[in-house]
gemmi code that builds the backbone of each chain (N, CA, C; Angstrom):
import gemmi

chains = {
    "A": [
        ("MET", (-123.017, -40.535, -34.674), (-122.371, -40.801, -33.391), (-120.872, -41.058, -33.611)),
        ("ARG", (-120.527, -41.970, -34.437), (-119.125, -42.325, -34.653), (-118.362, -41.131, -35.211)),
        ("ARG", (-119.079, -40.417, -35.970), (-118.424, -39.248, -36.568), (-118.052, -38.193, -35.466)),
        ("SER", (-118.956, -38.024, -34.578), (-118.694, -37.021, -33.505), (-117.559, -37.495, -32.588)),
        ("ALA", (-117.510, -38.830, -32.372), (-116.450, -39.362, -31.502), (-115.085, -39.159, -32.176)),
        ("LYS", (-115.074, -39.428, -33.421), (-113.874, -39.208, -34.226), (-113.399, -37.743, -34.115)),
        ("ALA", (-114.418, -36.886, -34.268), (-114.107, -35.430, -34.206), (-113.516, -35.088, -32.873)),
        ("ALA", (-114.084, -35.680, -31.814), (-113.591, -35.379, -30.474), (-112.156, -35.833, -30.299)),
        ("THR", (-111.817, -37.050, -30.817), (-110.447, -37.583, -30.737), (-109.502, -36.654, -31.462)),
        ("ALA", (-109.936, -36.259, -32.641), (-109.099, -35.379, -33.436), (-108.880, -34.062, -32.710)),
        ("PHE", (-109.871, -33.587, -32.116), (-109.795, -32.328, -31.422), (-108.836, -32.439, -30.226)),
        ("ALA", (-108.918, -33.563, -29.529), (-108.012, -33.800, -28.375), (-106.584, -33.843, -28.869)),
        ("ALA", (-106.392, -34.528, -29.980), (-105.011, -34.636, -30.494), (-104.481, -33.259, -30.838)),
        ("VAL", (-105.293, -32.495, -31.504), (-104.865, -31.115, -31.894), (-104.558, -30.321, -30.613)),
        ("LEU", (-105.440, -30.469, -29.653), (-105.290, -29.690, -28.431), (-103.968, -30.068, -27.713)),
        ("SER", (-103.691, -31.378, -27.676), (-102.466, -31.757, -26.947), (-101.234, -31.304, -27.670)),
        ("VAL", (-101.253, -31.316, -28.975), (-100.143, -30.748, -29.712), (-99.973, -29.275, -29.418)),
        ("TYR", (-101.134, -28.603, -29.425), (-101.130, -27.163, -29.193), (-100.558, -26.855, -27.793)),
        ("LEU", (-101.021, -27.651, -26.828), (-100.566, -27.417, -25.436), (-99.068, -27.699, -25.318)),
        ("ALA", (-98.670, -28.799, -25.931), (-97.258, -29.121, -25.876), (-96.407, -28.029, -26.471)),
        ("ALA", (-96.953, -27.427, -27.489), (-96.236, -26.340, -28.131), (-96.093, -25.142, -27.186)),
        ("CYS", (-97.163, -24.977, -26.386), (-97.172, -23.836, -25.464), (-96.069, -23.985, -24.436)),
        ("VAL", (-95.812, -25.232, -23.962), (-94.825, -25.424, -22.909), (-93.466, -25.706, -23.530)),
        ("ASP", (-92.653, -24.731, -23.413), (-91.335, -24.816, -23.989), (-90.493, -25.750, -23.093)),
        ("PRO", (-89.921, -26.745, -23.642), (-89.142, -27.718, -22.792), (-87.982, -27.038, -22.026)),
        ("GLN", (-87.498, -25.965, -22.606), (-86.391, -25.291, -21.898), (-86.935, -24.640, -20.614)),
        ("GLU", (-88.182, -24.096, -20.831), (-88.829, -23.454, -19.685), (-89.080, -24.495, -18.594)),
        ("VAL", (-89.518, -25.664, -18.994), (-89.811, -26.712, -18.029), (-88.551, -27.072, -17.226)),
        ("SER", (-87.422, -27.179, -17.937), (-86.214, -27.547, -17.205), (-85.789, -26.404, -16.277)),
        ("GLN", (-86.040, -25.158, -16.741), (-85.702, -23.992, -15.883), (-86.545, -24.049, -14.590)),
        ("MET", (-87.860, -24.351, -14.838), (-88.755, -24.381, -13.665), (-88.347, -25.491, -12.691)),
        ("LYS", (-87.936, -26.615, -13.310), (-87.527, -27.756, -12.487), (-86.296, -27.401, -11.626)),
        ("SER", (-85.345, -26.700, -12.256), (-84.146, -26.371, -11.498), (-84.503, -25.302, -10.444)),
        ("LYS", (-85.482, -24.457, -10.785), (-85.926, -23.449, -9.785), (-86.542, -24.158, -8.579)),
        ("VAL", (-87.382, -25.142, -8.840), (-88.030, -25.901, -7.757), (-86.976, -26.593, -6.899)),
        ("ASP", (-85.966, -27.198, -7.588), (-84.908, -27.855, -6.867), (-84.192, -26.863, -5.951)),
        ("GLU", (-83.984, -25.717, -6.527), (-83.239, -24.644, -5.755), (-84.065, -24.291, -4.503)),
        ("ILE", (-85.398, -24.085, -4.716), (-86.241, -23.694, -3.577), (-86.246, -24.778, -2.533)),
        ("GLN", (-86.306, -26.062, -2.995), (-86.291, -27.151, -2.029), (-85.021, -27.153, -1.224)),
        ("ALA", (-83.918, -26.897, -1.920), (-82.611, -26.876, -1.220), (-82.606, -25.754, -0.175)),
        ("GLN", (-83.127, -24.588, -0.610), (-83.119, -23.429, 0.336), (-84.011, -23.746, 1.547)),
        ("GLN", (-85.163, -24.400, 1.272), (-86.065, -24.725, 2.354), (-85.344, -25.680, 3.368)),
        ("LYS", (-84.571, -26.582, 2.805), (-83.852, -27.527, 3.656), (-82.870, -26.730, 4.556)),
        ("ASP", (-82.199, -25.763, 3.917), (-81.252, -24.920, 4.665), (-81.950, -24.197, 5.819)),
        ("VAL", (-83.147, -23.642, 5.472), (-83.891, -22.849, 6.468), (-84.288, -23.754, 7.625)),
        ("LEU", (-84.736, -24.977, 7.290), (-85.163, -25.914, 8.330), (-83.948, -26.273, 9.216)),
        ("THR", (-82.790, -26.495, 8.568), (-81.628, -26.821, 9.370), (-81.248, -25.705, 10.295)),
        ("LYS", (-81.330, -24.440, 9.754), (-81.024, -23.254, 10.588), (-81.951, -23.153, 11.763)),
        ("LEU", (-83.242, -23.387, 11.487), (-84.250, -23.326, 12.568), (-83.959, -24.365, 13.649)),
        ("ASP", (-83.527, -25.546, 13.213), (-83.182, -26.605, 14.181), (-82.012, -26.147, 15.051)),
        ("GLU", (-81.023, -25.545, 14.369), (-79.841, -25.039, 15.112), (-80.243, -24.001, 16.135)),
        ("LEU", (-81.160, -23.080, 15.702), (-81.600, -22.002, 16.579), (-82.324, -22.593, 17.800)),
        ("ALA", (-83.214, -23.531, 17.555), (-83.987, -24.138, 18.611), (-83.008, -24.827, 19.628)),
        ("LYS", (-81.967, -25.444, 19.069), (-80.995, -26.136, 19.897), (-80.241, -25.127, 20.792)),
        ("SER", (-79.756, -24.021, 20.143), (-78.953, -23.075, 20.907), (-79.834, -22.377, 21.922)),
        ("GLN", (-81.122, -22.143, 21.575), (-82.011, -21.519, 22.574), (-82.167, -22.430, 23.782)),
        ("LYS", (-82.316, -23.714, 23.513), (-82.428, -24.695, 24.630), (-81.175, -24.631, 25.499)),
        ("GLU", (-80.026, -24.555, 24.858), (-78.767, -24.536, 25.595), (-78.685, -23.278, 26.445)),
        ("ILE", (-79.062, -22.124, 25.858), (-78.997, -20.865, 26.591), (-79.935, -20.949, 27.823)),
        ("LEU", (-81.149, -21.462, 27.584), (-82.096, -21.554, 28.688), (-81.566, -22.470, 29.789)),
        ("ALA", (-80.951, -23.534, 29.379), (-80.376, -24.468, 30.329), (-79.306, -23.806, 31.136)),
        ("LYS", (-78.449, -23.047, 30.449), (-77.368, -22.326, 31.145), (-77.945, -21.337, 32.108)),
        ("ALA", (-78.925, -20.545, 31.669), (-79.545, -19.535, 32.514), (-80.105, -20.171, 33.786)),
        ("GLY", (-80.635, -21.357, 33.633), (-81.240, -22.046, 34.752), (-80.231, -22.452, 35.826)),
        ("THR", (-78.975, -22.631, 35.437), (-77.970, -23.100, 36.358), (-76.988, -22.014, 36.748)),
        ("GLY", (-77.103, -20.852, 36.155), (-76.185, -19.727, 36.421), (-76.228, -19.295, 37.868)),
        ("GLY", (-75.135, -18.857, 38.405), (-74.939, -18.472, 39.845), (-76.103, -17.734, 40.468)),
        ("ALA", (-75.793, -16.546, 41.068), (-76.855, -15.784, 41.737), (-77.765, -15.164, 40.677)),
        ("LYS", (-79.028, -15.425, 40.816), (-79.972, -14.859, 39.873), (-81.274, -14.563, 40.561)),
        ("PRO", (-82.025, -13.569, 40.045), (-83.264, -13.235, 40.665), (-84.214, -14.434, 40.737)),
        ("ALA", (-85.037, -14.508, 41.760), (-85.964, -15.589, 41.896), (-86.917, -15.610, 40.715)),
        ("ALA", (-87.384, -16.799, 40.397), (-88.214, -16.949, 39.232), (-89.656, -16.467, 39.450)),
        ("GLU", (-90.136, -16.654, 40.675), (-91.578, -16.309, 40.892), (-91.755, -14.813, 41.112)),
        ("ALA", (-92.922, -14.331, 40.723), (-93.189, -12.897, 40.836), (-93.284, -12.515, 42.306)),
        ("PRO", (-92.771, -11.307, 42.704), (-92.926, -10.922, 44.085), (-94.407, -10.686, 44.448)),
        ("ASP", (-94.740, -11.053, 45.659), (-96.085, -10.928, 46.147), (-96.219, -9.676, 46.963)),
        ("PRO", (-97.052, -8.695, 46.542), (-97.123, -7.425, 47.274), (-97.684, -7.525, 48.700)),
        ("ASN", (-98.401, -8.629, 48.966), (-98.955, -8.775, 50.297), (-98.048, -9.548, 51.258)),
        ("LYS", (-97.043, -10.142, 50.680), (-96.132, -10.947, 51.528), (-95.084, -10.066, 52.193)),
        ("ARG", (-94.682, -10.482, 53.375), (-93.566, -9.812, 54.020), (-92.334, -10.685, 53.892)),
        ("TYR", (-91.416, -10.231, 53.077), (-90.219, -11.022, 52.823), (-89.271, -10.851, 53.961)),
        ("ASP", (-88.515, -11.940, 54.171), (-87.551, -11.923, 55.277), (-86.257, -11.252, 54.733)),
        ("VAL", (-86.177, -9.952, 55.010), (-85.026, -9.211, 54.517), (-84.293, -8.651, 55.739)),
        ("SER", (-83.075, -9.089, 55.949), (-82.328, -8.595, 57.126), (-81.311, -7.547, 56.688)),
        ("VAL", (-80.941, -6.769, 57.664), (-79.960, -5.719, 57.384), (-78.592, -6.312, 57.133)),
        ("GLY", (-78.272, -7.358, 57.893), (-77.003, -8.033, 57.713), (-75.822, -7.041, 57.888)),
        ("ASN", (-74.853, -7.217, 57.058), (-73.655, -6.329, 57.172), (-73.779, -5.134, 56.236)),
        ("SER", (-74.918, -4.986, 55.566), (-75.066, -3.935, 54.556), (-74.959, -2.536, 55.135)),
        ("PHE", (-74.662, -1.589, 54.277), (-74.520, -0.186, 54.651), (-75.899, 0.429, 54.863)),
        ("THR", (-75.998, 1.228, 55.949), (-77.276, 1.811, 56.304), (-77.155, 3.326, 56.537)),
        ("LYS", (-78.329, 3.933, 56.519), (-78.432, 5.368, 56.745), (-79.654, 5.555, 57.627)),
        ("GLY", (-79.566, 6.402, 58.626), (-80.732, 6.619, 59.506), (-80.547, 5.874, 60.812)),
        ("PRO", (-81.440, 6.129, 61.787), (-81.270, 5.504, 63.145), (-81.406, 4.035, 63.137)),
        ("ALA", (-80.540, 3.360, 63.911), (-80.514, 1.905, 63.994), (-81.792, 1.376, 64.645)),
        ("ASP", (-82.431, 2.252, 65.528), (-83.649, 1.751, 66.212), (-84.932, 2.225, 65.512)),
        ("ALA", (-84.836, 2.554, 64.248), (-86.018, 3.005, 63.501), (-87.083, 1.909, 63.403)),
        ("VAL", (-88.335, 2.313, 63.399), (-89.435, 1.361, 63.310), (-89.525, 0.709, 61.931)),
        ("VAL", (-89.165, 1.511, 60.959), (-89.264, 1.042, 59.555), (-87.895, 0.857, 58.938)),
        ("THR", (-87.715, -0.269, 58.332), (-86.494, -0.546, 57.574), (-86.823, -0.539, 56.087)),
        ("PHE", (-86.112, 0.344, 55.396), (-86.341, 0.530, 53.948), (-85.145, -0.052, 53.227)),
        ("VAL", (-85.332, -1.157, 52.589), (-84.180, -1.834, 51.943), (-84.274, -1.610, 50.428)),
        ("GLU", (-83.124, -1.302, 49.868), (-83.100, -1.194, 48.378), (-82.014, -2.117, 47.879)),
        ("TRP", (-82.414, -2.958, 46.876), (-81.417, -3.745, 46.151), (-81.207, -3.011, 44.851)),
        ("SER", (-79.981, -2.615, 44.570), (-79.788, -1.859, 43.355), (-78.484, -2.157, 42.666)),
        ("ASP", (-78.426, -1.625, 41.467), (-77.334, -1.819, 40.546), (-76.849, -0.397, 40.199)),
        ("PHE", (-75.555, -0.224, 40.180), (-75.022, 1.133, 39.921), (-74.941, 1.455, 38.442)),
        ("GLN", (-75.881, 1.055, 37.637), (-75.724, 1.419, 36.222), (-77.031, 1.664, 35.561)),
    ],
    "B": [
        ("MET", (-84.903, 8.640, 47.788), (-84.598, 8.042, 49.052), (-84.303, 9.109, 50.113)),
        ("ASP", (-83.521, 10.108, 49.711), (-83.241, 11.191, 50.607), (-84.515, 11.888, 51.077)),
        ("GLN", (-85.476, 11.922, 50.127), (-86.782, 12.506, 50.426), (-87.489, 11.720, 51.543)),
        ("VAL", (-87.402, 10.424, 51.485), (-88.021, 9.587, 52.511), (-87.342, 9.750, 53.850)),
        ("LEU", (-86.015, 9.806, 53.831), (-85.252, 9.966, 55.057), (-85.515, 11.316, 55.695)),
        ("LYS", (-85.695, 12.306, 54.829), (-85.963, 13.678, 55.337), (-87.349, 13.713, 55.992)),
        ("ALA", (-88.312, 13.021, 55.333), (-89.678, 13.023, 55.811), (-89.825, 12.254, 57.133)),
        ("PHE", (-88.987, 11.238, 57.325), (-89.112, 10.389, 58.532), (-87.712, 10.222, 59.153)),
        ("PRO", (-87.164, 11.313, 59.658), (-85.805, 11.251, 60.157), (-85.605, 10.320, 61.347)),
        ("ASN", (-86.668, 10.062, 62.114), (-86.519, 9.203, 63.266), (-87.046, 7.791, 63.087)),
        ("ASP", (-87.851, 7.588, 62.076), (-88.564, 6.304, 61.947), (-88.080, 5.449, 60.819)),
        ("VAL", (-87.247, 5.904, 59.932), (-86.812, 5.085, 58.823), (-85.311, 4.891, 58.796)),
        ("ARG", (-84.962, 3.649, 58.622), (-83.546, 3.348, 58.416), (-83.421, 2.755, 56.996)),
        ("PHE", (-82.537, 3.358, 56.229), (-82.385, 2.950, 54.830), (-81.193, 1.995, 54.720)),
        ("VAL", (-81.380, 0.941, 53.972), (-80.328, -0.081, 53.797), (-80.095, -0.267, 52.307)),
        ("PHE", (-78.861, -0.186, 51.902), (-78.526, -0.429, 50.476), (-77.878, -1.764, 50.320)),
        ("LYS", (-78.380, -2.512, 49.353), (-77.762, -3.843, 49.062), (-77.463, -3.874, 47.558)),
        ("ASN", (-76.313, -4.427, 47.265), (-75.884, -4.465, 45.853), (-76.476, -5.622, 45.079)),
        ("PHE", (-76.868, -5.310, 43.881), (-77.219, -6.342, 42.968), (-76.742, -5.992, 41.524)),
        ("PRO", (-75.404, -6.062, 41.352), (-74.845, -5.688, 40.051), (-75.297, -6.695, 38.965)),
        ("LEU", (-75.960, -6.227, 37.978), (-76.470, -7.133, 36.896), (-75.325, -7.505, 35.999)),
        ("PRO", (-75.259, -8.797, 35.645), (-74.133, -9.276, 34.831), (-73.973, -8.634, 33.475)),
        ("PHE", (-75.058, -8.110, 32.926), (-74.950, -7.488, 31.588), (-74.642, -6.028, 31.649)),
        ("HIS", (-74.410, -5.519, 32.857), (-73.896, -4.117, 33.008), (-72.433, -4.200, 33.340)),
        ("PRO", (-71.545, -3.974, 32.356), (-70.118, -4.173, 32.645), (-69.535, -3.271, 33.760)),
        ("ASN", (-70.169, -2.087, 33.934), (-69.591, -1.194, 34.950), (-70.181, -1.417, 36.360)),
        ("ALA", (-71.227, -2.239, 36.427), (-71.961, -2.377, 37.672), (-71.123, -3.018, 38.806)),
        ("MET", (-70.402, -4.075, 38.487), (-69.621, -4.736, 39.527), (-68.461, -3.919, 40.028)),
        ("PRO", (-67.662, -3.272, 39.119), (-66.595, -2.398, 39.618), (-67.178, -1.268, 40.470)),
        ("ALA", (-68.324, -0.748, 40.082), (-68.932, 0.341, 40.834), (-69.326, -0.138, 42.230)),
        ("ALA", (-69.927, -1.302, 42.271), (-70.333, -1.851, 43.578), (-69.097, -2.082, 44.427)),
        ("LYS", (-68.017, -2.566, 43.828), (-66.766, -2.806, 44.585), (-66.200, -1.490, 45.117)),
        ("ALA", (-66.302, -0.426, 44.255), (-65.768, 0.875, 44.675), (-66.547, 1.399, 45.894)),
        ("ALA", (-67.886, 1.251, 45.873), (-68.678, 1.722, 46.974), (-68.386, 0.939, 48.272)),
        ("VAL", (-68.310, -0.363, 48.117), (-68.028, -1.189, 49.295), (-66.616, -0.933, 49.850)),
        ("ALA", (-65.675, -0.768, 48.921), (-64.296, -0.461, 49.325), (-64.229, 0.914, 50.014)),
        ("ALA", (-64.974, 1.864, 49.505), (-65.035, 3.205, 50.146), (-65.625, 3.069, 51.528)),
        ("GLY", (-66.607, 2.130, 51.696), (-67.214, 1.854, 52.970), (-66.234, 1.418, 54.008)),
        ("LYS", (-65.172, 0.765, 53.569), (-64.146, 0.301, 54.521), (-63.417, 1.481, 55.120)),
        ("GLN", (-63.498, 2.637, 54.465), (-62.923, 3.869, 55.004), (-64.039, 4.770, 55.556)),
        ("GLY", (-65.223, 4.192, 55.710), (-66.341, 4.977, 56.313), (-67.005, 5.886, 55.331)),
        ("LYS", (-66.801, 5.697, 54.023), (-67.370, 6.658, 53.061), (-68.210, 5.922, 51.972)),
        ("PHE", (-68.958, 4.933, 52.425), (-69.787, 4.241, 51.456), (-70.783, 5.170, 50.761)),
        ("TRP", (-71.483, 5.945, 51.576), (-72.563, 6.787, 50.971), (-72.024, 7.897, 50.128)),
        ("GLU", (-70.836, 8.378, 50.463), (-70.216, 9.432, 49.649), (-69.864, 8.860, 48.265)),
        ("MET", (-69.325, 7.634, 48.238), (-69.009, 7.034, 46.938), (-70.283, 6.649, 46.204)),
        ("HIS", (-71.248, 6.113, 46.962), (-72.582, 5.749, 46.401), (-73.193, 6.968, 45.661)),
        ("ASP", (-73.108, 8.114, 46.319), (-73.703, 9.311, 45.690), (-72.937, 9.721, 44.432)),
        ("LYS", (-71.597, 9.667, 44.529), (-70.767, 10.012, 43.372), (-71.126, 9.127, 42.189)),
        ("ILE", (-71.249, 7.831, 42.453), (-71.533, 6.868, 41.392), (-72.911, 7.149, 40.748)),
        ("PHE", (-73.907, 7.389, 41.634), (-75.249, 7.644, 41.095), (-75.339, 8.958, 40.335)),
        ("GLN", (-74.614, 9.940, 40.838), (-74.635, 11.227, 40.145), (-73.954, 11.159, 38.806)),
        ("ASN", (-73.032, 10.240, 38.640), (-72.282, 10.119, 37.370), (-72.478, 8.786, 36.691)),
        ("ALA", (-73.699, 8.231, 36.893), (-73.940, 6.871, 36.432), (-73.677, 6.691, 34.932)),
        ("LYS", (-73.768, 7.747, 34.156), (-73.598, 7.606, 32.727), (-72.129, 7.572, 32.286)),
        ("GLU", (-71.273, 7.981, 33.211), (-69.840, 8.009, 32.807), (-68.970, 7.191, 33.774)),
        ("LEU", (-69.449, 5.991, 34.062), (-68.639, 5.101, 34.953), (-67.506, 4.543, 34.183)),
        ("GLY", (-66.379, 4.312, 34.869), (-65.240, 3.716, 34.174), (-64.169, 3.455, 35.202)),
        ("PRO", (-63.251, 2.593, 34.864), (-62.229, 2.171, 35.840), (-61.388, 3.272, 36.415)),
        ("ASP", (-61.201, 4.349, 35.615), (-60.317, 5.420, 36.111), (-61.081, 6.409, 37.027)),
        ("LYS", (-62.415, 6.281, 37.047), (-63.210, 7.267, 37.766), (-63.176, 7.138, 39.310)),
        ("TYR", (-63.101, 5.870, 39.780), (-63.239, 5.634, 41.191), (-62.091, 6.291, 41.998)),
        ("ALA", (-60.907, 6.272, 41.416), (-59.748, 6.873, 42.108), (-59.977, 8.398, 42.193)),
        ("ILE", (-60.479, 8.982, 41.095), (-60.716, 10.419, 41.065), (-61.762, 10.819, 42.114)),
        ("TRP", (-62.869, 10.077, 42.118), (-63.917, 10.407, 43.099), (-63.428, 10.070, 44.508)),
        ("GLY", (-62.664, 8.999, 44.640), (-62.135, 8.648, 45.965), (-61.340, 9.790, 46.543)),
        ("LYS", (-60.501, 10.389, 45.671), (-59.686, 11.559, 46.108), (-60.581, 12.717, 46.504)),
        ("GLU", (-61.611, 12.935, 45.682), (-62.530, 14.036, 45.925), (-63.240, 13.893, 47.264)),
        ("ILE", (-63.588, 12.672, 47.671), (-64.285, 12.517, 48.965), (-63.321, 12.219, 50.096)),
        ("GLY", (-62.057, 12.337, 49.795), (-61.037, 12.261, 50.890), (-60.654, 10.858, 51.304)),
        ("LEU", (-60.599, 9.952, 50.294), (-60.173, 8.602, 50.642), (-58.679, 8.399, 50.372)),
        ("ASP", (-58.170, 7.391, 51.070), (-56.808, 6.935, 50.756), (-56.968, 6.082, 49.491)),
        ("VAL", (-56.520, 6.647, 48.357), (-56.820, 6.037, 47.049), (-56.134, 4.697, 46.840)),
        ("ASP", (-54.909, 4.610, 47.377), (-54.194, 3.287, 47.214), (-54.949, 2.201, 47.958)),
        ("ARG", (-55.440, 2.538, 49.109), (-56.187, 1.582, 49.906), (-57.504, 1.234, 49.211)),
        ("LEU", (-58.127, 2.257, 48.628), (-59.344, 2.007, 47.897), (-59.133, 0.983, 46.761)),
        ("LYS", (-58.051, 1.208, 46.035), (-57.752, 0.305, 44.887), (-57.510, -1.102, 45.379)),
        ("THR", (-56.772, -1.241, 46.480), (-56.515, -2.583, 47.045), (-57.795, -3.241, 47.497)),
        ("ASP", (-58.608, -2.429, 48.210), (-59.844, -2.991, 48.755), (-60.807, -3.408, 47.671)),
        ("MET", (-60.814, -2.654, 46.560), (-61.711, -2.960, 45.440), (-61.412, -4.336, 44.880)),
        ("GLU", (-60.162, -4.745, 44.920), (-59.761, -6.047, 44.357), (-59.712, -7.149, 45.375)),
        ("SER", (-60.002, -6.859, 46.601), (-59.853, -7.894, 47.651), (-60.993, -8.914, 47.584)),
        ("PRO", (-60.646, -10.152, 47.936), (-61.658, -11.203, 47.945), (-62.814, -10.912, 48.953)),
        ("GLU", (-62.445, -10.163, 50.011), (-63.412, -9.823, 51.032), (-64.520, -8.928, 50.453)),
        ("THR", (-64.142, -7.995, 49.617), (-65.114, -7.124, 48.944), (-66.017, -7.925, 48.003)),
        ("ALA", (-65.403, -8.815, 47.263), (-66.186, -9.659, 46.323), (-67.164, -10.521, 47.103)),
        ("ALA", (-66.713, -11.041, 48.254), (-67.570, -11.915, 49.055), (-68.741, -11.121, 49.664)),
        ("PHE", (-68.456, -9.872, 50.049), (-69.463, -9.006, 50.612), (-70.618, -8.813, 49.637)),
        ("ILE", (-70.246, -8.526, 48.382), (-71.240, -8.316, 47.312), (-71.949, -9.619, 46.974)),
        ("ALA", (-71.196, -10.723, 46.928), (-71.795, -12.009, 46.605), (-72.850, -12.387, 47.657)),
        ("ASP", (-72.582, -12.028, 48.919), (-73.532, -12.340, 50.019), (-74.845, -11.541, 49.812)),
        ("GLU", (-74.683, -10.271, 49.449), (-75.912, -9.465, 49.208), (-76.705, -10.006, 48.028)),
        ("MET", (-76.018, -10.514, 47.047), (-76.713, -11.069, 45.876), (-77.420, -12.398, 46.233)),
        ("LYS", (-76.815, -13.148, 47.122), (-77.430, -14.398, 47.561), (-78.725, -14.092, 48.327)),
        ("GLU", (-78.633, -13.075, 49.199), (-79.827, -12.622, 49.953), (-80.900, -12.200, 48.979)),
        ("ALA", (-80.497, -11.510, 47.922), (-81.500, -11.015, 46.950), (-82.289, -12.140, 46.329)),
        ("ALA", (-81.618, -13.247, 46.028), (-82.304, -14.365, 45.430), (-83.333, -14.916, 46.413)),
        ("LYS", (-82.971, -14.943, 47.709), (-83.910, -15.438, 48.730), (-85.095, -14.516, 48.865)),
        ("ALA", (-84.904, -13.210, 48.683), (-85.976, -12.223, 48.877), (-86.758, -11.966, 47.614)),
        ("SER", (-86.609, -12.816, 46.608), (-87.360, -12.709, 45.347), (-87.069, -11.428, 44.578)),
        ("VAL", (-85.876, -10.882, 44.712), (-85.509, -9.718, 43.863), (-85.440, -10.171, 42.442)),
        ("ARG", (-86.225, -9.481, 41.582), (-86.272, -9.882, 40.160), (-85.566, -8.880, 39.270)),
        ("GLY", (-85.404, -7.679, 39.763), (-84.725, -6.673, 38.947), (-84.246, -5.559, 39.853)),
        ("THR", (-83.647, -4.565, 39.276), (-83.165, -3.445, 40.116), (-83.800, -2.152, 39.637)),
        ("PRO", (-84.097, -1.244, 40.535), (-84.039, -1.481, 41.967), (-85.277, -2.197, 42.456)),
        ("THR", (-85.136, -2.948, 43.541), (-86.291, -3.505, 44.257), (-86.248, -2.983, 45.673)),
        ("PHE", (-87.403, -2.499, 46.147), (-87.470, -1.922, 47.495), (-88.312, -2.825, 48.421)),
        ("TYR", (-87.967, -2.767, 49.682), (-88.739, -3.479, 50.706), (-88.974, -2.521, 51.851)),
        ("ILE", (-90.221, -2.374, 52.261), (-90.547, -1.551, 53.416), (-91.018, -2.518, 54.494)),
        ("ASN", (-90.164, -2.715, 55.494), (-90.359, -3.771, 56.495), (-90.698, -5.074, 55.802)),
        ("GLY", (-89.998, -5.395, 54.754), (-90.152, -6.671, 54.044), (-91.235, -6.684, 52.972)),
        ("LYS", (-92.041, -5.617, 52.907), (-93.086, -5.564, 51.867), (-92.617, -4.813, 50.631)),
        ("ILE", (-92.966, -5.382, 49.472), (-92.534, -4.755, 48.198), (-93.612, -3.782, 47.753)),
        ("PRO", (-93.284, -2.498, 47.623), (-94.269, -1.531, 47.112), (-94.676, -1.923, 45.678)),
        ("THR", (-95.947, -1.642, 45.376), (-96.442, -2.028, 44.020), (-96.117, -0.958, 42.987)),
        ("GLY", (-95.594, 0.164, 43.426), (-95.233, 1.210, 42.444), (-94.025, 1.969, 42.963)),
        ("ARG", (-93.657, 3.007, 42.230), (-92.489, 3.798, 42.660), (-92.881, 5.262, 42.794)),
        ("SER", (-93.486, 5.561, 43.909), (-93.725, 7.020, 44.102), (-93.526, 7.308, 45.564)),
        ("PHE", (-93.134, 8.528, 45.836), (-92.907, 8.965, 47.196), (-94.174, 8.818, 48.030)),
        ("ASP", (-95.335, 9.137, 47.428), (-96.605, 9.055, 48.125), (-96.920, 7.650, 48.624)),
        ("LEU", (-96.597, 6.691, 47.706), (-96.863, 5.292, 48.019), (-95.949, 4.845, 49.190)),
        ("TYR", (-94.672, 5.199, 49.085), (-93.734, 4.877, 50.170), (-94.191, 5.482, 51.485)),
        ("LYS", (-94.600, 6.746, 51.380), (-94.999, 7.527, 52.571), (-96.175, 6.801, 53.249)),
        ("SER", (-97.185, 6.433, 52.443), (-98.336, 5.817, 53.067), (-98.054, 4.444, 53.632)),
        ("MET", (-97.122, 3.733, 52.998), (-96.732, 2.412, 53.534), (-95.957, 2.612, 54.829)),
        ("ILE", (-95.058, 3.585, 54.851), (-94.277, 3.848, 56.060), (-95.189, 4.281, 57.224)),
        ("GLU", (-96.148, 5.148, 56.903), (-97.091, 5.599, 57.907), (-97.896, 4.434, 58.491)),
        ("GLU", (-98.265, 3.515, 57.662), (-99.002, 2.333, 58.082), (-98.167, 1.487, 59.021)),
        ("GLU", (-96.876, 1.325, 58.680), (-95.972, 0.537, 59.529), (-95.811, 1.199, 60.909)),
        ("ILE", (-95.687, 2.520, 60.863), (-95.478, 3.243, 62.147), (-96.741, 3.094, 63.002)),
        ("LYS", (-97.887, 3.194, 62.386), (-99.171, 3.092, 63.084), (-99.293, 1.700, 63.722)),
        ("ALA", (-98.973, 0.689, 62.926), (-99.101, -0.698, 63.405), (-98.176, -0.941, 64.585)),
        ("LYS", (-96.977, -0.363, 64.495), (-96.006, -0.513, 65.614), (-96.486, 0.159, 66.873)),
        ("LYS", (-97.101, 1.329, 66.722), (-97.525, 2.057, 67.922), (-98.687, 1.365, 68.608)),
        ("LYS", (-99.533, 0.681, 67.852), (-100.640, -0.068, 68.412), (-100.144, -1.253, 69.222)),
        ("SER", (-99.132, -1.917, 68.730), (-98.697, -3.132, 69.410), (-97.836, -2.865, 70.640)),
    ],
}
model = gemmi.Model(1)
for chain_id, residues in chains.items():
    chain = gemmi.Chain(chain_id)
    for i, (resn, *xyz) in enumerate(residues, 1):
        res = gemmi.Residue()
        res.name, res.seqid = resn, gemmi.SeqId(i, " ")
        for name, pos in zip(("N", "CA", "C"), xyz):
            atom = gemmi.Atom()
            atom.name, atom.element = name, gemmi.Element(name[0])
            atom.pos, atom.b_iso = gemmi.Position(*pos), 0.0
            res.add_atom(atom)
        chain.add_residue(res)
    model.add_chain(chain)
structure = gemmi.Structure()
structure.add_model(model)
structure.setup_entities()
């Protein structure tokens, strides 16, 4: 029994020396600096994402308060909207039964 | 639109309202040109010129087209820059917001928004409106 325990200790010692030999300390320091670099980059990415989220919020806030803009809700095909002729330019008889209104953009 | 007016010469009145989109740089000057031409009674003539040449809009074009359709070009230029013209367009855009206009073009047939864009759909909606009117 004691002999086998001794053998196991010796084996472990040999193994640890062997493993230590496998890991080149220079390599370890290279890996460490690589990890540091990746961490730094990740921090940059997170900061950029924060900036993007902030600017998106600002843009949305501006869009919400911008002058004349289309209504937010979807038009209802069954609803009759109150659309008057007003001073707008027309074509066709003034006493026509049907008024066909177009809102358009020249581009 | 001309197709609709031709099909219903006595029953349809067509109304054009401006909604120049802010991200179309030529849209507002074009709208101003049409409204300014309207002050000389030639809104539709300018409207047609603009639509026919929609891909080549530019500040120097309106005077050329104005001349072609017989406008006083100096007056056109003055009217294009007048606050009255700007206010006219602003009013139409305000109305658009009230009428739930979400994009261009948006059509209304007696206040109802067609669910698609086809002559057949417009025709059937117009016929329905005429029928409803005759019953009442």
